[in-house]
PDB file of N, H, CA, C and O in Angstrom:
ATOM      1  N   MET A   1      12.075   4.423   5.657  1.00  0.00           N
ATOM      2  CA  MET A   1      12.496   3.368   6.204  1.00  0.00           C
ATOM      3  C   MET A   1      13.937   3.154   5.314  1.00  0.00           C
ATOM      4  O   MET A   1      14.266   3.838   4.344  1.00  0.00           O
ATOM      5  N   GLU A   2      14.670   2.075   5.877  1.00  0.00           N
ATOM      6  H   GLU A   2      14.403   1.520   6.665  1.00  0.00           H
ATOM      7  CA  GLU A   2      15.947   2.243   5.026  1.00  0.00           C
ATOM      8  C   GLU A   2      16.026   0.681   4.240  1.00  0.00           C
ATOM      9  O   GLU A   2      15.633  -0.437   4.574  1.00  0.00           O
ATOM     10  N   LYS A   3      16.667   1.164   3.155  1.00  0.00           N
ATOM     11  H   LYS A   3      16.986   2.072   2.884  1.00  0.00           H
ATOM     12  CA  LYS A   3      16.910   0.230   2.092  1.00  0.00           C
ATOM     13  C   LYS A   3      16.927  -1.347   2.604  1.00  0.00           C
ATOM     14  O   LYS A   3      17.560  -1.511   3.647  1.00  0.00           O
ATOM     15  N   GLY A   4      16.623  -1.944   2.312  1.00  0.00           N
ATOM     16  H   GLY A   4      16.108  -1.810   1.465  1.00  0.00           H
ATOM     17  CA  GLY A   4      16.536  -3.722   3.066  1.00  0.00           C
ATOM     18  C   GLY A   4      15.489  -3.852   4.129  1.00  0.00           C
ATOM     19  O   GLY A   4      15.128  -5.015   4.306  1.00  0.00           O
ATOM     20  N   ASN A   5      14.807  -2.790   5.017  1.00  0.00           N
ATOM     21  H   ASN A   5      15.100  -1.844   4.873  1.00  0.00           H
ATOM     22  CA  ASN A   5      14.178  -3.108   5.872  1.00  0.00           C
ATOM     23  C   ASN A   5      12.623  -3.095   5.149  1.00  0.00           C
ATOM     24  O   ASN A   5      12.168  -2.161   4.488  1.00  0.00           O
ATOM     25  N   LYS A   6      12.014  -4.242   5.423  1.00  0.00           N
ATOM     26  H   LYS A   6      12.384  -5.000   5.960  1.00  0.00           H
ATOM     27  CA  LYS A   6      10.928  -4.538   4.504  1.00  0.00           C
ATOM     28  C   LYS A   6       9.567  -3.972   5.387  1.00  0.00           C
ATOM     29  O   LYS A   6       9.676  -4.123   6.603  1.00  0.00           O
ATOM     30  N   PRO A   7       8.494  -3.434   4.976  1.00  0.00           N
ATOM     31  CA  PRO A   7       7.543  -2.839   6.132  1.00  0.00           C
ATOM     32  C   PRO A   7       6.690  -4.041   6.328  1.00  0.00           C
ATOM     33  O   PRO A   7       6.518  -4.740   5.330  1.00  0.00           O
ATOM     34  N   VAL A   8       6.100  -4.419   7.492  1.00  0.00           N
ATOM     35  H   VAL A   8       6.240  -3.850   8.303  1.00  0.00           H
ATOM     36  CA  VAL A   8       5.596  -5.431   7.972  1.00  0.00           C
ATOM     37  C   VAL A   8       3.985  -5.165   8.020  1.00  0.00           C
ATOM     38  O   VAL A   8       3.220  -6.117   8.178  1.00  0.00           O
ATOM     39  N   SER A   9       3.511  -3.847   7.879  1.00  0.00           N
ATOM     40  H   SER A   9       4.133  -3.074   7.751  1.00  0.00           H
ATOM     41  CA  SER A   9       2.276  -3.504   7.581  1.00  0.00           C
ATOM     42  C   SER A   9       1.816  -2.688   6.561  1.00  0.00           C
ATOM     43  O   SER A   9       2.681  -2.105   5.908  1.00  0.00           O
ATOM     44  N   VAL A  10       0.683  -2.517   6.280  1.00  0.00           N
ATOM     45  H   VAL A  10      -0.020  -2.990   6.810  1.00  0.00           H
ATOM     46  CA  VAL A  10       0.231  -1.760   5.197  1.00  0.00           C
ATOM     47  C   VAL A  10       0.500  -0.027   5.670  1.00  0.00           C
ATOM     48  O   VAL A  10       0.886   0.756   4.802  1.00  0.00           O
ATOM     49  N   ASP A  11       0.323   0.325   6.715  1.00  0.00           N
ATOM     50  H   ASP A  11       0.010  -0.311   7.421  1.00  0.00           H
ATOM     51  CA  ASP A  11       0.345   1.562   7.360  1.00  0.00           C
ATOM     52  C   ASP A  11       2.101   2.092   7.235  1.00  0.00           C
ATOM     53  O   ASP A  11       2.566   3.182   6.903  1.00  0.00           O
ATOM     54  N   GLU A  12       2.740   0.883   7.632  1.00  0.00           N
ATOM     55  H   GLU A  12       2.362  -0.003   7.902  1.00  0.00           H
ATOM     56  CA  GLU A  12       4.328   0.937   7.499  1.00  0.00           C
ATOM     57  C   GLU A  12       4.842   1.319   6.008  1.00  0.00           C
ATOM     58  O   GLU A  12       5.613   2.178   5.580  1.00  0.00           O
ATOM     59  N   TYR A  13       4.171   0.430   5.488  1.00  0.00           N
ATOM     60  H   TYR A  13       3.545  -0.269   5.835  1.00  0.00           H
ATOM     61  CA  TYR A  13       4.351   0.793   3.789  1.00  0.00           C
ATOM     62  C   TYR A  13       4.254   2.165   3.296  1.00  0.00           C
ATOM     63  O   TYR A  13       4.989   2.738   2.493  1.00  0.00           O
ATOM     64  N   ILE A  14       3.224   2.593   3.912  1.00  0.00           N
ATOM     65  H   ILE A  14       2.626   2.128   4.565  1.00  0.00           H
ATOM     66  CA  ILE A  14       2.476   3.877   3.391  1.00  0.00           C
ATOM     67  C   ILE A  14       3.505   4.915   3.954  1.00  0.00           C
ATOM     68  O   ILE A  14       4.063   5.709   3.197  1.00  0.00           O
ATOM     69  N   GLU A  15       3.697   4.893   5.054  1.00  0.00           N
ATOM     70  H   GLU A  15       3.244   4.248   5.669  1.00  0.00           H
ATOM     71  CA  GLU A  15       4.467   5.705   5.880  1.00  0.00           C
ATOM     72  C   GLU A  15       6.178   5.948   5.622  1.00  0.00           C
ATOM     73  O   GLU A  15       6.982   6.795   6.011  1.00  0.00           O
ATOM     74  N   SER A  16       6.261   4.702   4.731  1.00  0.00           N
ATOM     75  H   SER A  16       5.608   4.015   4.415  1.00  0.00           H
ATOM     76  CA  SER A  16       7.740   4.544   4.170  1.00  0.00           C
ATOM     77  C   SER A  16       8.068   5.250   2.776  1.00  0.00           C
ATOM     78  O   SER A  16       9.178   5.534   2.325  1.00  0.00           O
ATOM     79  N   ALA A  17       6.712   5.475   2.171  1.00  0.00           N
ATOM     80  H   ALA A  17       5.811   5.245   2.537  1.00  0.00           H
ATOM     81  CA  ALA A  17       6.752   6.124   0.933  1.00  0.00           C
ATOM     82  C   ALA A  17       7.039   7.612   0.695  1.00  0.00           C
ATOM     83  O   ALA A  17       6.710   8.231   1.707  1.00  0.00           O
ATOM     84  N   PRO A  18       7.429   8.262  -0.066  1.00  0.00           N
ATOM     85  CA  PRO A  18       7.707   9.526  -0.010  1.00  0.00           C
ATOM     86  C   PRO A  18       6.660  10.362   0.128  1.00  0.00           C
ATOM     87  O   PRO A  18       5.611   9.957  -0.372  1.00  0.00           O
ATOM     88  N   GLU A  19       6.636  11.601   0.758  1.00  0.00           N
ATOM     89  H   GLU A  19       7.488  11.931   1.164  1.00  0.00           H
ATOM     90  CA  GLU A  19       5.716  12.149   1.503  1.00  0.00           C
ATOM     91  C   GLU A  19       4.575  12.676   0.364  1.00  0.00           C
ATOM     92  O   GLU A  19       3.363  12.604   0.567  1.00  0.00           O
ATOM     93  N   SER A  20       5.048  13.095  -0.593  1.00  0.00           N
ATOM     94  H   SER A  20       6.033  13.153  -0.758  1.00  0.00           H
ATOM     95  CA  SER A  20       4.353  13.476  -1.940  1.00  0.00           C
ATOM     96  C   SER A  20       3.342  12.422  -2.298  1.00  0.00           C
ATOM     97  O   SER A  20       2.305  12.898  -2.760  1.00  0.00           O
ATOM     98  N   VAL A  21       3.374  11.263  -2.215  1.00  0.00           N
ATOM     99  H   VAL A  21       4.217  10.876  -1.840  1.00  0.00           H
ATOM    100  CA  VAL A  21       2.527  10.149  -2.782  1.00  0.00           C
ATOM    101  C   VAL A  21       1.921   9.595  -1.333  1.00  0.00           C
ATOM    102  O   VAL A  21       1.047   8.732  -1.411  1.00  0.00           O
ATOM    103  N   ARG A  22       2.211   9.908  -0.422  1.00  0.00           N
ATOM    104  H   ARG A  22       2.921  10.609  -0.359  1.00  0.00           H
ATOM    105  CA  ARG A  22       1.115   9.199   0.859  1.00  0.00           C
ATOM    106  C   ARG A  22      -0.205   9.630   0.734  1.00  0.00           C
ATOM    107  O   ARG A  22      -1.046   8.733   0.676  1.00  0.00           O
ATOM    108  N   PRO A  23      -0.541  10.633   0.684  1.00  0.00           N
ATOM    109  CA  PRO A  23      -2.196  11.030   0.670  1.00  0.00           C
ATOM    110  C   PRO A  23      -2.875  10.048  -0.583  1.00  0.00           C
ATOM    111  O   PRO A  23      -3.974   9.522  -0.405  1.00  0.00           O
ATOM    112  N   MET A  24      -2.168   9.872  -1.766  1.00  0.00           N
ATOM    113  H   MET A  24      -1.275  10.298  -1.911  1.00  0.00           H
ATOM    114  CA  MET A  24      -2.832   8.774  -2.608  1.00  0.00           C
ATOM    115  C   MET A  24      -2.866   7.579  -2.014  1.00  0.00           C
ATOM    116  O   MET A  24      -3.962   7.022  -2.080  1.00  0.00           O
ATOM    117  N   LEU A  25      -1.823   6.879  -1.327  1.00  0.00           N
ATOM    118  H   LEU A  25      -0.934   7.332  -1.273  1.00  0.00           H
ATOM    119  CA  LEU A  25      -1.721   5.749  -1.040  1.00  0.00           C
ATOM    120  C   LEU A  25      -2.770   5.295  -0.103  1.00  0.00           C
ATOM    121  O   LEU A  25      -3.304   4.187  -0.137  1.00  0.00           O
ATOM    122  N   LYS A  26      -3.080   6.466   0.933  1.00  0.00           N
ATOM    123  H   LYS A  26      -2.646   7.367   0.960  1.00  0.00           H
ATOM    124  CA  LYS A  26      -4.010   6.758   2.180  1.00  0.00           C
ATOM    125  C   LYS A  26      -5.717   6.715   1.624  1.00  0.00           C
ATOM    126  O   LYS A  26      -6.651   6.234   2.266  1.00  0.00           O
ATOM    127  N   ASP A  27      -5.797   7.349   0.279  1.00  0.00           N
ATOM    128  H   ASP A  27      -5.038   7.739  -0.243  1.00  0.00           H
ATOM    129  CA  ASP A  27      -6.813   7.284  -0.284  1.00  0.00           C
ATOM    130  C   ASP A  27      -7.364   6.058  -0.948  1.00  0.00           C
ATOM    131  O   ASP A  27      -8.535   5.680  -0.914  1.00  0.00           O
ATOM    132  N   LEU A  28      -6.474   5.559  -1.484  1.00  0.00           N
ATOM    133  H   LEU A  28      -5.523   5.866  -1.512  1.00  0.00           H
ATOM    134  CA  LEU A  28      -6.577   4.030  -1.817  1.00  0.00           C
ATOM    135  C   LEU A  28      -6.822   2.875  -1.046  1.00  0.00           C
ATOM    136  O   LEU A  28      -7.595   1.964  -1.343  1.00  0.00           O
ATOM    137  N   GLN A  29      -5.942   2.991   0.211  1.00  0.00           N
ATOM    138  H   GLN A  29      -5.314   3.731   0.452  1.00  0.00           H
ATOM    139  CA  GLN A  29      -6.200   2.193   1.281  1.00  0.00           C
ATOM    140  C   GLN A  29      -7.710   2.410   1.679  1.00  0.00           C
ATOM    141  O   GLN A  29      -8.423   1.410   1.752  1.00  0.00           O
ATOM    142  N   LYS A  30      -8.177   3.502   1.908  1.00  0.00           N
ATOM    143  H   LYS A  30      -7.597   4.315   1.849  1.00  0.00           H
ATOM    144  CA  LYS A  30      -9.648   4.213   2.165  1.00  0.00           C
ATOM    145  C   LYS A  30     -10.394   3.279   1.314  1.00  0.00           C
ATOM    146  O   LYS A  30     -11.025   2.356   1.828  1.00  0.00           O
ATOM    147  N   VAL A  31     -10.360   3.475  -0.071  1.00  0.00           N
ATOM    148  H   VAL A  31      -9.847   4.225  -0.489  1.00  0.00           H
ATOM    149  CA  VAL A  31     -11.273   2.922  -0.743  1.00  0.00           C
ATOM    150  C   VAL A  31     -11.593   1.430  -0.765  1.00  0.00           C
ATOM    151  O   VAL A  31     -12.691   0.879  -0.836  1.00  0.00           O
ATOM    152  N   ILE A  32     -10.237   0.857  -0.679  1.00  0.00           N
ATOM    153  H   ILE A  32      -9.345   1.305  -0.622  1.00  0.00           H
ATOM    154  CA  ILE A  32     -10.194  -0.826  -0.424  1.00  0.00           C
ATOM    155  C   ILE A  32     -11.079  -1.198   0.580  1.00  0.00           C
ATOM    156  O   ILE A  32     -11.948  -2.058   0.441  1.00  0.00           O
ATOM    157  N   LYS A  33     -10.802  -0.362   1.899  1.00  0.00           N
ATOM    158  H   LYS A  33     -10.096   0.337   2.011  1.00  0.00           H
ATOM    159  CA  LYS A  33     -11.395  -0.817   3.323  1.00  0.00           C
ATOM    160  C   LYS A  33     -12.681  -0.705   3.076  1.00  0.00           C
ATOM    161  O   LYS A  33     -13.436  -1.611   3.427  1.00  0.00           O
ATOM    162  N   THR A  34     -13.195   0.513   2.377  1.00  0.00           N
ATOM    163  H   THR A  34     -12.581   1.249   2.092  1.00  0.00           H
ATOM    164  CA  THR A  34     -14.604   0.739   2.296  1.00  0.00           C
ATOM    165  C   THR A  34     -15.421   0.003   1.581  1.00  0.00           C
ATOM    166  O   THR A  34     -16.565  -0.196   1.990  1.00  0.00           O
ATOM    167  N   SER A  35     -15.000  -0.496   0.461  1.00  0.00           N
ATOM    168  H   SER A  35     -14.071  -0.334   0.130  1.00  0.00           H
ATOM    169  CA  SER A  35     -15.622  -1.683  -0.456  1.00  0.00           C
ATOM    170  C   SER A  35     -15.674  -2.391   0.044  1.00  0.00           C
ATOM    171  O   SER A  35     -16.818  -2.750   0.320  1.00  0.00           O
ATOM    172  N   ALA A  36     -14.469  -3.245   0.620  1.00  0.00           N
ATOM    173  H   ALA A  36     -13.539  -2.953   0.395  1.00  0.00           H
ATOM    174  CA  ALA A  36     -14.417  -4.505   0.889  1.00  0.00           C
ATOM    175  C   ALA A  36     -14.050  -4.826   2.586  1.00  0.00           C
ATOM    176  O   ALA A  36     -13.171  -5.576   3.011  1.00  0.00           O
ATOM    177  N   PRO A  37     -14.771  -4.217   3.167  1.00  0.00           N
ATOM    178  CA  PRO A  37     -14.696  -3.973   4.965  1.00  0.00           C
ATOM    179  C   PRO A  37     -14.650  -5.044   5.662  1.00  0.00           C
ATOM    180  O   PRO A  37     -14.681  -4.890   6.883  1.00  0.00           O
ATOM    181  N   LYS A  38     -14.565  -6.436   5.115  1.00  0.00           N
ATOM    182  H   LYS A  38     -14.540  -6.561   4.123  1.00  0.00           H
ATOM    183  CA  LYS A  38     -14.156  -7.486   5.415  1.00  0.00           C
ATOM    184  C   LYS A  38     -12.974  -8.210   5.208  1.00  0.00           C
ATOM    185  O   LYS A  38     -12.609  -9.213   5.820  1.00  0.00           O
ATOM    186  N   SER A  39     -12.359  -7.576   4.226  1.00  0.00           N
ATOM    187  H   SER A  39     -12.656  -6.760   3.729  1.00  0.00           H
ATOM    188  CA  SER A  39     -10.988  -7.523   3.924  1.00  0.00           C
ATOM    189  C   SER A  39      -9.884  -7.792   4.769  1.00  0.00           C
ATOM    190  O   SER A  39      -9.942  -7.021   5.728  1.00  0.00           O
ATOM    191  N   VAL A  40      -8.909  -8.541   4.837  1.00  0.00           N
ATOM    192  H   VAL A  40      -8.862  -9.167   4.059  1.00  0.00           H
ATOM    193  CA  VAL A  40      -7.724  -8.583   5.809  1.00  0.00           C
ATOM    194  C   VAL A  40      -6.282  -7.817   4.759  1.00  0.00           C
ATOM    195  O   VAL A  40      -5.885  -8.146   3.641  1.00  0.00           O
ATOM    196  N   GLU A  41      -5.877  -6.905   5.537  1.00  0.00           N
ATOM    197  H   GLU A  41      -6.199  -6.637   6.445  1.00  0.00           H
ATOM    198  CA  GLU A  41      -4.647  -6.389   4.930  1.00  0.00           C
ATOM    199  C   GLU A  41      -3.437  -7.055   5.233  1.00  0.00           C
ATOM    200  O   GLU A  41      -3.472  -7.722   6.267  1.00  0.00           O
ATOM    201  N   ALA A  42      -2.349  -7.047   4.583  1.00  0.00           N
ATOM    202  H   ALA A  42      -2.320  -6.505   3.743  1.00  0.00           H
ATOM    203  CA  ALA A  42      -1.037  -7.772   4.619  1.00  0.00           C
ATOM    204  C   ALA A  42       0.131  -6.896   3.821  1.00  0.00           C
ATOM    205  O   ALA A  42       0.045  -5.881   3.130  1.00  0.00           O
ATOM    206  N   ILE A  43       1.064  -7.581   4.146  1.00  0.00           N
ATOM    207  H   ILE A  43       1.134  -8.405   4.708  1.00  0.00           H
ATOM    208  CA  ILE A  43       2.510  -7.162   3.080  1.00  0.00           C
ATOM    209  C   ILE A  43       2.483  -8.680   2.456  1.00  0.00           C
ATOM    210  O   ILE A  43       2.302  -9.657   3.183  1.00  0.00           O
ATOM    211  N   SER A  44       2.670  -8.776   1.109  1.00  0.00           N
ATOM    212  H   SER A  44       2.817  -7.982   0.519  1.00  0.00           H
ATOM    213  CA  SER A  44       3.272  -9.817   0.348  1.00  0.00           C
ATOM    214  C   SER A  44       4.105  -9.447  -0.786  1.00  0.00           C
ATOM    215  O   SER A  44       3.783  -8.478  -1.474  1.00  0.00           O
ATOM    216  N   TYR A  45       5.177 -10.150  -1.052  1.00  0.00           N
ATOM    217  H   TYR A  45       5.438 -10.937  -0.494  1.00  0.00           H
ATOM    218  CA  TYR A  45       6.125  -9.683  -2.125  1.00  0.00           C
ATOM    219  C   TYR A  45       6.505  -8.019  -1.888  1.00  0.00           C
ATOM    220  O   TYR A  45       6.800  -7.267  -2.817  1.00  0.00           O
ATOM    221  N   GLY A  46       6.440  -7.646  -0.568  1.00  0.00           N
ATOM    222  H   GLY A  46       6.200  -8.256   0.186  1.00  0.00           H
ATOM    223  CA  GLY A  46       6.679  -6.612  -0.309  1.00  0.00           C
ATOM    224  C   GLY A  46       5.558  -5.192  -0.565  1.00  0.00           C
ATOM    225  O   GLY A  46       5.836  -3.993  -0.524  1.00  0.00           O
ATOM    226  N   MET A  47       4.431  -5.764  -0.793  1.00  0.00           N
ATOM    227  H   MET A  47       4.205  -6.737  -0.826  1.00  0.00           H
ATOM    228  CA  MET A  47       3.410  -4.869  -1.452  1.00  0.00           C
ATOM    229  C   MET A  47       2.310  -4.860  -0.545  1.00  0.00           C
ATOM    230  O   MET A  47       1.972  -6.034  -0.399  1.00  0.00           O
ATOM    231  N   PRO A  48       1.582  -4.099   0.140  1.00  0.00           N
ATOM    232  CA  PRO A  48       0.266  -4.161   0.425  1.00  0.00           C
ATOM    233  C   PRO A  48      -0.791  -4.860  -0.330  1.00  0.00           C
ATOM    234  O   PRO A  48      -1.017  -4.533  -1.495  1.00  0.00           O
ATOM    235  N   TYR A  49      -1.522  -5.898   0.314  1.00  0.00           N
ATOM    236  H   TYR A  49      -1.338  -6.164   1.260  1.00  0.00           H
ATOM    237  CA  TYR A  49      -2.535  -6.726  -0.519  1.00  0.00           C
ATOM    238  C   TYR A  49      -3.650  -6.897   0.441  1.00  0.00           C
ATOM    239  O   TYR A  49      -3.344  -7.019   1.627  1.00  0.00           O
ATOM    240  N   TYR A  50      -4.796  -6.923   0.129  1.00  0.00           N
ATOM    241  H   TYR A  50      -5.044  -6.824  -0.834  1.00  0.00           H
ATOM    242  CA  TYR A  50      -5.954  -7.253   0.601  1.00  0.00           C
ATOM    243  C   TYR A  50      -6.562  -8.731   0.360  1.00  0.00           C
ATOM    244  O   TYR A  50      -6.484  -9.287  -0.736  1.00  0.00           O
ATOM    245  N   SER A  51      -6.968  -9.115   1.108  1.00  0.00           N
ATOM    246  H   SER A  51      -7.031  -8.663   1.998  1.00  0.00           H
ATOM    247  CA  SER A  51      -7.328 -10.791   0.708  1.00  0.00           C
ATOM    248  C   SER A  51      -9.065 -10.774   1.428  1.00  0.00           C
ATOM    249  O   SER A  51      -9.377 -10.020   2.350  1.00  0.00           O
ATOM    250  N   TYR A  52      -9.851 -11.584   0.890  1.00  0.00           N
ATOM    251  H   TYR A  52      -9.598 -12.196   0.141  1.00  0.00           H
ATOM    252  CA  TYR A  52     -11.183 -11.903   1.120  1.00  0.00           C
ATOM    253  C   TYR A  52     -11.608 -12.827   0.145  1.00  0.00           C
ATOM    254  O   TYR A  52     -11.907 -12.599  -1.027  1.00  0.00           O
ATOM    255  N   HIS A  53     -11.600 -14.419   1.057  1.00  0.00           N
ATOM    256  H   HIS A  53     -11.357 -14.604   2.009  1.00  0.00           H
ATOM    257  CA  HIS A  53     -11.757 -15.402   0.406  1.00  0.00           C
ATOM    258  C   HIS A  53     -10.957 -15.439  -0.973  1.00  0.00           C
ATOM    259  O   HIS A  53     -11.449 -15.622  -2.086  1.00  0.00           O
ATOM    260  N   GLY A  54      -9.588 -15.220  -0.649  1.00  0.00           N
ATOM    261  H   GLY A  54      -9.188 -15.071   0.255  1.00  0.00           H
ATOM    262  CA  GLY A  54      -8.504 -15.252  -1.475  1.00  0.00           C
ATOM    263  C   GLY A  54      -8.186 -13.619  -1.724  1.00  0.00           C
ATOM    264  O   GLY A  54      -8.783 -12.618  -1.329  1.00  0.00           O
ATOM    265  N   ARG A  55      -6.890 -13.803  -2.614  1.00  0.00           N
ATOM    266  H   ARG A  55      -6.405 -14.617  -2.935  1.00  0.00           H
ATOM    267  CA  ARG A  55      -6.396 -12.389  -2.953  1.00  0.00           C
ATOM    268  C   ARG A  55      -7.254 -11.628  -3.409  1.00  0.00           C
ATOM    269  O   ARG A  55      -8.010 -12.136  -4.237  1.00  0.00           O
ATOM    270  N   LEU A  56      -7.410 -10.545  -3.150  1.00  0.00           N
ATOM    271  H   LEU A  56      -6.796 -10.132  -2.478  1.00  0.00           H
ATOM    272  CA  LEU A  56      -8.246  -9.748  -3.844  1.00  0.00           C
ATOM    273  C   LEU A  56      -7.701  -8.208  -4.478  1.00  0.00           C
ATOM    274  O   LEU A  56      -8.236  -7.633  -5.426  1.00  0.00           O
ATOM    275  N   VAL A  57      -6.657  -7.769  -3.801  1.00  0.00           N
ATOM    276  H   VAL A  57      -6.222  -8.236  -3.030  1.00  0.00           H
ATOM    277  CA  VAL A  57      -6.035  -6.434  -5.060  1.00  0.00           C
ATOM    278  C   VAL A  57      -4.645  -6.273  -4.050  1.00  0.00           C
ATOM    279  O   VAL A  57      -4.841  -6.467  -2.851  1.00  0.00           O
ATOM    280  N   TYR A  58      -3.485  -5.982  -4.420  1.00  0.00           N
ATOM    281  H   TYR A  58      -3.326  -5.824  -5.394  1.00  0.00           H
ATOM    282  CA  TYR A  58      -2.409  -5.359  -4.406  1.00  0.00           C
ATOM    283  C   TYR A  58      -2.235  -4.204  -5.026  1.00  0.00           C
ATOM    284  O   TYR A  58      -2.790  -3.903  -6.083  1.00  0.00           O
ATOM    285  N   PHE A  59      -1.274  -3.338  -4.254  1.00  0.00           N
ATOM    286  H   PHE A  59      -0.823  -3.583  -3.396  1.00  0.00           H
ATOM    287  CA  PHE A  59      -0.977  -2.117  -4.789  1.00  0.00           C
ATOM    288  C   PHE A  59       0.586  -1.743  -4.567  1.00  0.00           C
ATOM    289  O   PHE A  59       1.349  -2.463  -3.925  1.00  0.00           O
ATOM    290  N   MET A  60       0.874  -0.806  -5.039  1.00  0.00           N
ATOM    291  H   MET A  60       0.253  -0.221  -5.561  1.00  0.00           H
ATOM    292  CA  MET A  60       2.200  -0.680  -4.718  1.00  0.00           C
ATOM    293  C   MET A  60       2.674   0.934  -5.205  1.00  0.00           C
ATOM    294  O   MET A  60       1.986   1.346  -6.139  1.00  0.00           O
ATOM    295  N   ALA A  61       3.583   1.761  -4.786  1.00  0.00           N
ATOM    296  H   ALA A  61       4.142   1.427  -4.028  1.00  0.00           H
ATOM    297  CA  ALA A  61       4.186   2.877  -5.098  1.00  0.00           C
ATOM    298  C   ALA A  61       5.306   2.987  -6.207  1.00  0.00           C
ATOM    299  O   ALA A  61       6.448   3.395  -5.996  1.00  0.00           O
ATOM    300  N   HIS A  62       4.875   2.622  -7.250  1.00  0.00           N
ATOM    301  H   HIS A  62       3.947   2.290  -7.421  1.00  0.00           H
ATOM    302  CA  HIS A  62       5.907   2.264  -8.344  1.00  0.00           C
ATOM    303  C   HIS A  62       6.665   3.554  -8.775  1.00  0.00           C
ATOM    304  O   HIS A  62       6.205   4.694  -8.835  1.00  0.00           O
ATOM    305  N   LYS A  63       8.143   3.055  -9.111  1.00  0.00           N
ATOM    306  H   LYS A  63       8.516   2.129  -9.062  1.00  0.00           H
ATOM    307  CA  LYS A  63       9.078   4.395  -9.327  1.00  0.00           C
ATOM    308  C   LYS A  63       8.669   5.193 -10.616  1.00  0.00           C
ATOM    309  O   LYS A  63       9.087   6.346 -10.725  1.00  0.00           O
ATOM    310  N   SER A  64       8.045   4.768 -11.391  1.00  0.00           N
ATOM    311  H   SER A  64       7.705   3.832 -11.303  1.00  0.00           H
ATOM    312  CA  SER A  64       7.660   5.920 -12.552  1.00  0.00           C
ATOM    313  C   SER A  64       6.642   6.588 -12.209  1.00  0.00           C
ATOM    314  O   SER A  64       6.326   7.590 -12.851  1.00  0.00           O
ATOM    315  N   ILE A  65       5.835   6.110 -10.989  1.00  0.00           N
ATOM    316  H   ILE A  65       6.092   5.296 -10.467  1.00  0.00           H
ATOM    317  CA  ILE A  65       4.575   7.171 -10.560  1.00  0.00           C
ATOM    318  C   ILE A  65       5.538   8.195  -9.560  1.00  0.00           C
ATOM    319  O   ILE A  65       5.373   9.407  -9.697  1.00  0.00           O
ATOM    320  N   LEU A  66       6.315   7.813  -8.782  1.00  0.00           N
ATOM    321  H   LEU A  66       6.449   6.828  -8.670  1.00  0.00           H
ATOM    322  CA  LEU A  66       6.988   8.588  -8.280  1.00  0.00           C
ATOM    323  C   LEU A  66       7.559   9.708  -8.692  1.00  0.00           C
ATOM    324  O   LEU A  66       7.384  10.878  -8.349  1.00  0.00           O
ATOM    325  N   ASP A  67       8.526   9.030  -9.756  1.00  0.00           N
ATOM    326  H   ASP A  67       8.668   8.080 -10.034  1.00  0.00           H
ATOM    327  CA  ASP A  67       9.191  10.087 -10.623  1.00  0.00           C
ATOM    328  C   ASP A  67       8.336  11.169 -11.265  1.00  0.00           C
ATOM    329  O   ASP A  67       8.772  12.299 -11.485  1.00  0.00           O
ATOM    330  N   SER A  68       7.025  10.751 -11.571  1.00  0.00           N
ATOM    331  H   SER A  68       6.671   9.833 -11.392  1.00  0.00           H
ATOM    332  CA  SER A  68       6.049  11.875 -12.067  1.00  0.00           C
ATOM    333  C   SER A  68       5.355  12.883 -11.088  1.00  0.00           C
ATOM    334  O   SER A  68       5.008  14.029 -11.377  1.00  0.00           O
ATOM    335  N   THR A  69       5.245  12.399 -10.159  1.00  0.00           N
ATOM    336  H   THR A  69       5.527  11.468  -9.925  1.00  0.00           H
ATOM    337  CA  THR A  69       4.433  12.999  -9.265  1.00  0.00           C
ATOM    338  C   THR A  69       5.369  14.663  -8.675  1.00  0.00           C
ATOM    339  O   THR A  69       6.517  14.702  -8.231  1.00  0.00           O
ATOM    340  N   PRO A  70       4.669  15.544  -8.821  1.00  0.00           N
ATOM    341  CA  PRO A  70       5.026  17.066  -8.315  1.00  0.00           C
ATOM    342  C   PRO A  70       5.413  17.207  -6.972  1.00  0.00           C
ATOM    343  O   PRO A  70       5.696  18.319  -6.525  1.00  0.00           O
TER     344      PRO A  70
END
């Protein structure tokens, strides 16, 4: 995804991440969906988040993690 274009879905966010970290982000997405199947996923503040009776969890691929990934 080009800089300045913001993802509009969690799947789009994950697909815009570097290929090396996509499996980790997909695993995290799966854990959240399995643990909170009634949660709703969306993008807020440019990050994926899940809500269920309010905000449940946010996540992101932070630069320091991306820099340390083999």
